N, C-alpha and C positions, 0 to 999 in steps of 0.2 A: 504494499499500500504506500509506503514511504517513497519507494522508487517511482510510482506513478506520479505522485505529487512533484517530486523532483524534476522529472521529465516534462511534466505539463507546465511547470514554472519556467523552465528554460525556454521551451518553445514559445509560450506566451510572451515572455519578456523580449525575446528576439524579434517576434512579429511586431510587438508594440513599438520597439525602437525603429524598425523598418518603416512602419507607418508614420511615425513622427518625423523621421529624416526626410521621407518623400514629401511631406507637406512643406518643408522649408526650402523648397527649390528656388523660389524667388526672392528670398530675404537676403539682404546684403548689408554691408556697412554703410553704404551711400544712402539707404533708405532711412537711416536713423536721424539724419540732419534735414530731412524733407526733400532729398534729391530724387525721390521717386515720382512717377507721374501722378497727377492729381486724380483722386477717385479710386486709387488702388488700395487704399487702407480699408475702406469700408465697402467691399464688394460682396455679392451674393455667391454663395458656393453652388455650383451647378455641375452636374454630370459626374465625372470621376473624382473631383474635389470633394463633393458632398459625400460620396461613397467612402473615400478615404478618411474623411473626418469622422464619419459615423463608425467605420471600423476602429479608428484610433480609441474613441470613446468606449466602444464595446470591448476591446481587447484590454484597455486599461482597467475597466471594471472587473473583467474576468481575472485579471492579475491580482487585484486587490482581494477578491474573494478567495482565490487560491492561497494566497499568503496568509490570510486570516484563518482559513480552514486548516492549513499546514500547522500553524501556531497552536491552534486548539487541539487538534488530533495528536500532535507529537509534542 
């Protein structure tokens, strides 16, 4: 049972990190000072961006649940 939780935690954490990294494709140092195009800060998520955003939330919640369950059980 412990092995199952360990493997599930590893896979979930890797997928969560990949989802977060894929979301940050357009972020750069230049956008911190207002160097980005106007209107790009508050844009609606559509298509794959929305799916990726929802996947990130889902895997993050799953990761937290697995960690809490792992602590309680073991």
